[in-house]
C-alpha positions in Angstrom: 7.4 -188.6 -138.4 4.8 -186.9 -141.0 3.9 -188.9 -143.6 3.8 -186.9 -147.0 7.5 -186.7 -146.3 10.1 -183.8 -146.2 9.2 -180.0 -145.7 10.3 -177.8 -148.7 13.0 -176.8 -146.8 14.6 -180.0 -145.9 14.2 -180.8 -149.7 15.6 -177.6 -151.0 18.4 -179.0 -148.7 18.9 -182.0 -149.8 18.6 -180.8 -154.0 21.4 -177.8 -152.7 23.9 -180.2 -151.3 24.7 -181.4 -155.4 25.8 -184.0 -156.7 28.9 -184.9 -154.2 30.7 -188.4 -155.5 30.5 -191.0 -152.9 34.1 -192.2 -151.8 34.1 -195.9 -151.4 31.5 -197.9 -149.4 29.6 -196.1 -147.1 28.9 -199.2 -145.3 32.0 -199.2 -143.4 31.2 -196.4 -141.0 27.8 -196.9 -140.9 27.4 -200.6 -139.7 29.6 -198.6 -136.8 26.1 -196.4 -135.6 23.7 -198.3 -133.4 21.1 -195.9 -135.0 21.8 -197.1 -138.0 22.0 -201.1 -136.9 18.6 -200.1 -134.5 17.2 -198.7 -138.4 18.6 -201.6 -140.3 17.0 -204.2 -137.7 13.6 -201.9 -138.5 13.2 -202.4 -142.2 14.6 -206.0 -141.3 11.2 -205.9 -139.5 8.8 -204.8 -141.9 8.6 -202.1 -139.2 9.4 -198.3 -141.6 8.1 -195.8 -140.1 10.4 -195.8 -136.9 13.3 -196.9 -139.0 13.3 -193.9 -141.3 12.2 -191.3 -138.0 16.3 -192.5 -137.4 17.8 -192.6 -140.5 16.4 -189.2 -141.2 18.2 -188.0 -137.8 21.6 -190.0 -139.0 21.0 -188.0 -142.3 20.9 -184.9 -141.1 24.5 -185.8 -140.2 26.2 -187.3 -143.6 23.5 -185.6 -145.6 25.0 -186.6 -148.7 24.6 -190.7 -148.1 23.7 -192.3 -151.0 23.1 -195.6 -148.4 21.1 -193.5 -146.0 19.0 -191.9 -149.3 18.2 -195.1 -150.8 16.9 -196.9 -147.4 14.9 -193.8 -146.7 13.6 -194.1 -149.7 13.1 -198.3 -150.0 11.2 -197.2 -146.5 8.7 -194.9 -148.3 8.5 -197.3 -151.2 7.5 -200.6 -148.6 5.2 -197.6 -147.2 3.2 -197.1 -150.8 4.6 -193.2 -150.6 6.1 -192.8 -153.9 6.0 -189.6 -154.8 8.9 -189.3 -151.1 10.3 -192.8 -152.1 11.3 -191.4 -156.0 12.5 -188.2 -154.0 14.8 -190.0 -151.9 16.0 -192.1 -154.5 16.5 -189.6 -157.3 18.9 -188.0 -154.2 20.8 -191.4 -154.0 22.0 -191.2 -157.1 22.4 -188.1 -158.0 24.9 -188.5 -155.2 26.5 -191.8 -156.9 25.2 -192.6 -160.1 26.9 -196.1 -159.9 25.7 -196.6 -156.6 24.1 -200.3 -157.3 21.0 -201.0 -154.1 19.5 -197.5 -155.2 19.8 -198.3 -159.0 18.2 -201.8 -158.2 15.7 -200.5 -155.7 14.6 -197.2 -158.1 13.7 -200.3 -160.7 11.6 -201.7 -158.5 10.2 -198.9 -157.8 9.7 -198.0 -161.7 8.2 -201.4 -161.7 5.6 -201.1 -158.8 4.5 -197.7 -160.5 4.2 -199.1 -163.8 6.8 -197.8 -165.4 8.9 -200.6 -167.2 10.9 -199.1 -169.9 12.3 -197.4 -166.9 13.0 -200.6 -164.9 14.5 -202.5 -167.4 16.4 -198.7 -168.5 18.1 -199.5 -165.0 18.4 -203.4 -165.9 20.9 -202.0 -168.5 22.9 -199.7 -166.4 23.3 -202.2 -163.6 24.4 -204.9 -166.8 27.3 -202.0 -167.3 28.3 -201.5 -163.8 28.8 -204.9 -162.3 27.4 -207.6 -165.4 25.0 -209.9 -163.4 25.6 -209.3 -160.0 23.2 -209.7 -156.8 21.3 -206.2 -158.0 21.2 -206.7 -161.8 19.8 -210.8 -160.7 17.2 -209.0 -158.7 16.0 -206.3 -160.6 15.8 -209.1 -163.6 13.6 -211.4 -161.3 11.1 -208.7 -160.3 11.0 -207.8 -164.6 10.5 -211.0 -164.8 7.7 -212.0 -162.3 6.6 -208.4 -163.4 6.3 -210.0 -167.1 5.3 -213.4 -165.8 7.5 -214.9 -167.4 
């Protein structure tokens, strides 16, 4: 895997696909895929590089999946590869602006990169979309920790 992230062509392909909205939770079919399950195990084990490679293979077949884009972004963020991580969060939210996990994790990305205002904006979006759901609670806790509360 290239640590620098995407080639220009792959990035162009990602964004040229447009803002397709996800229909229903795509985990219903991804959980059936052994490659996806392996990638998730690697993420749980903090073994992010092979997880990214596996997820990128899945993304070729399912380029509009906000869930795949979100997990790739998450893995890059955990590797502190912030510019590439941002590209994938942006792509996930382009596909589905209401995808709660991407809003939460992008909010954590904002915190890690020093943008408290944007993290709080994501918290507000989550509140409007789901109230005090799990994603809102996790991001709220991360914001409070960053603020020292």
